[in-house]
N, C-alpha and C positions, 0 to 999 in steps of 0.2 A: 752632767753639768750641774754647777751649784751657784755660788756667789761669784760676782765678777768685779773687776777693778778698772778704774780710770786713774792712771798713775798710782797713788798710794791709798785710794779710797775705795771702799766696798760699794758697789753700785747695786741697789736692790732691783729686782726685775721679776723674780719668781718667788712669791711669798712662801710657797710650800717647800722651798729648798735653798733658803738664802742666808742662814746664819748658823753659827756654832750652837750646840745644844747646852742647856744648863745642866743636863744629866751627863755624868762622866761615863766614858766608854768602859766596858768591863775590863778590869785589870788582870784577873786570874780566872782560870776555869779548870775543873777536873772532868774526867770522863762522865761522871754522874751529872754534871751541870749542863752538858752539851746535848742539844736536840738533834743536830745534824753533823756538825764537824767532828772529826776524830781528834784525839789528843795531838797527833802529829800535825794535823791541819792547824790546830790552835797554836802550836809552837811556831809553825811557819808564818802564820798571821802576825804574831807578836814580834817575830824577828825581822820580817821583810816588809810589813805594812800593807800586804795585799794577800788575797787568797782566791783561788779559782774553785767554784762549785761546779763540778762536772754534771751535765745533763739537768740543769735547774728547770728547764722546760724541755719538752720533746723536740726532736729534730723536725717533726711534722708541724708543730706549732710555730717553731722558728721560721720554717719555710712559708707558712701562711702569713705570718707577720711581715716578712720580707716582701711577699707578693703584694700586700696592701700598700707598703711604702712605695713600691714601683708605680702602683696605680695612682697613688696620691700625688706623686711627682710627675705624672704623665710621661713616664719614660719606659722604654722597653729593655728588659734585661738582656735580650738577645740581639739588640741593635745598638751598638755603641754610638752611632750617629745621633741618637736621641739623648745621650747622657749630658752633653755639654751645652748648657743654656745659660743665659744671663739670669742673675738672681732676681727674684720677683720684688724684693725689697732690700734696701741698703742695710748691710751689717755694720753697725757702729763699732763692734768689737773686732778690730781688723785682723787679729790673729786667727779668727774663725772664718775669714773669707776663703771661699773655695774648699772648705772642709766638708761640705755636703750636709749641713744641718737641715733636717726635715721639720718644718714648722707644723707639727701635728702633736696633740697632747692627750686627747680624751677619746680616741676611737676605741671600739670594742676590743680589737686585737691587742692594743696596748694595755688595756685594763685586764684582759684575760691573763696576760703575763704577770702583771703587778699582783694579782690576787692568788698567785701560785703558793701553795702551802710550803713547798720546798724553799722558795725564796724567802718567805716569812720566817721559817725556822733558821735559815742561815743568818739573817740579820738579827734575829733574837739571840742567837749564840754570840754574836759580836757585841751587842749592847748589854746582854744579860737580863733583858726584860722582853715580855711578849707584847706589851701594849705599845704598838708602834703605828705610825702613819707612814704611808708610802708617798714618795715625792711624785709630783705631777710634772713630768719632764718629757723631752722630745726624743727624736731618733736621728739616725745618721746613715746616709749613703755617700761613702767617700770613694770617688772615682780616681782612676789612674791619672797621674800628672800628664799634661800635654800643653803645648804652647798656648798661652792665654788663659790657662786654667791650672797654673802651678800652685803648689802648696809645699812649703818647706818643712812643716812640722814644728813642734815646740815642746819644751819642758817648762812647767810652771807650777805654782801653788795657787789654789783658789782662795786660800786664807793665808795670812801671814803666820808662818809656823812658830814665830817667836811668841805669839799669843796663846800657844797651846790649844788650838781649836779642838773641840770635841765633836767630831762629825766623821761620817764615812760617806763614800760615794760608790756608785756601781755602774757597770756596763754589761748588758746582756748581748751575747753574740747571736746574730740572726743568720749568719753564714760562716763557714770555716774561715779562720784567719791564722792559718798555720804557716803561710808563706811570709817571711819577714819583709819581703819587698812590697807587700800589698797594703801597707798601712796598718793601723790598729793601735792598741794601747802600748805605751812605753813608760818606764818609770826608773827611778834611781834608788833602789833599796839601800845602797851604801850610804847615801845622804840621810836617809831615814834613821839609820843606825848610828851615824856619827855626826849628827847635826850640830850639837853644841860645840864640839872641837872645831868643826869646819867653820861655823859661824864666827868664832873668835878671830879667825884669820881674814875675815871679810872687811872691806872698808865701811866706814860709818854711813856713807851715802849710797850704799848698795840698794838695788831694787828688791824690796822684801817679798815680791811675788815671782821673780824670775832669777833662778840661781845661776851663778857663773860656773859653768861646767868645764872650764879649761883644766885639763889634766884628769878629768873624770869621764872622758868619752868612753872608756872601756867598762865603766860601771853602769852604763845604761842597759836595762833589761827590756827586751822585746818579748812581751808575753803572748804565747800562742793560745788561741781559743778555737774551739769547735762550735758549730751551730748548736745553740741551746745552753752553752756554758755561761755562767754568771761570774764576773770578776768584781770583788768588793775590795776597796782600798781605803786606807786611812787618809783623811784630808791633810795630814802632815807629811804624806809621801809626795815628793815632786814627781809629776806625771805629765802626760800629754798624748797627742796623736802623732804617730810617725808618718812621714810622707809616703804616699802610695806610688811607688816606682815600678809597679808591675806593668805588664803589657795590657792585660784585659780583666784583672780581678777587682771586684768591688767589695770594700769593707762595709758591712751592714750591721747596725747595732741599735739597741734601745737603751737609753739611760734610765736606770732604776736604782733608787736607794730607799732606805727607811730610817726614820728618826723617832725618838720618843714622842708619843702622842701628847698633844697640848690641848686637852679637852676643855681646860679653863679659858683658853684663848679664843673667845667667841668670834672675833673679827677674822682670825685666820681660818677657823672652822667654816665660817660663812663663805669666805673666798674659795676655799677648796670645794665645798659642796656646789657652789654656783659654777665653778670652773667645770666640774664634772657634768652637772645637770644641763647646763646651757652651752657646753662646749666652748668655754671662754679661754683663750690662750693667754699666757703671761705677756706683759709688755715691759720693755726696758732695753738697756744698753746692749745686751747680748741676745735679745729676742725680737727680731724684725717683724715677725708675724707673717701670715699668709693673706695677701691682699684679696685673694679670691673668696676668702671667708668660707671655705668649704666645710670646715668642721660644723658650722652652724646651719648651713643651707643644704648640705648633701648627706649628712650622717645623723643617726639617732643617738640619744643618750645611751651610754653603755650599761648593760645589765651587770649588776654586782652580786657576787656570792655573799654569804653571811660574813665570811672573812673579809671580803672586799669592802663591805659596808663599814666595818670597823677600821680597816686600813685607810679609808677615806675620811672618816669622822662623822659619817651619816648616823652610825650607831655607836654608843659608848662601849668601851671595853669592860668597864666595871659592872 
């Protein structure tokens, strides 16, 4: 998750992941430039606006993180009668209602994943620089639809694509998502490839964040992921979460992205360090928070590796 809109305005809520970067995304790359991606990976990324990094974390670490999310939500993965409960706080961003957002941001398991060297290399390849900060974002337990807990799914942009946003977003699979019926990531690469021509045919009063997909239904791609896979996508790619129409499968994921470090931005650095150290969650339109305040009262400050300290901003890259 990144920036969020109310009608046509960007609504700040998470300072670590809320705006387009002043740094341009890498335009070209050769085999010698790339730390992790292959040349075919790079071509796929440039053509389709997304790429899947297989096994970015181990299956065991993915399982451990998923186990923590179940614990945090006070739900039993083996007992579906515990899955469907009323939200603890009202979600103002209505398209996210019943999508299973887990309001936890700074637990050790989440930070252990963020400071993966594989994940850092992947984002370094995309940006073309190693000096990055990781976003401080949440996780997701998306349950099968049932009466009273329906979710239709959506396709949107978090940024108006006409502004040429320079940003990427990411989702880390914490359980297999190979069944198209169980929810998960969906996107429209065709629209990424043909945006200018498509946009010329749209009315002037169109919603700049929600594309009209009439006639493009067969262009929607449902991306399969296995536990431990990382999906990175360009913010100019129309995307969303598809509905979980399975009988008993739960889509489990953590949102992770990286952006060029802003070490000169002292207020942002202070917010990030305080968020990590004191387990402070973002507040805003798309972030209802956890009224139990468990992050502060139940868990300790996450331990960071040397890479993790730089990805947070606790230590400088230079």
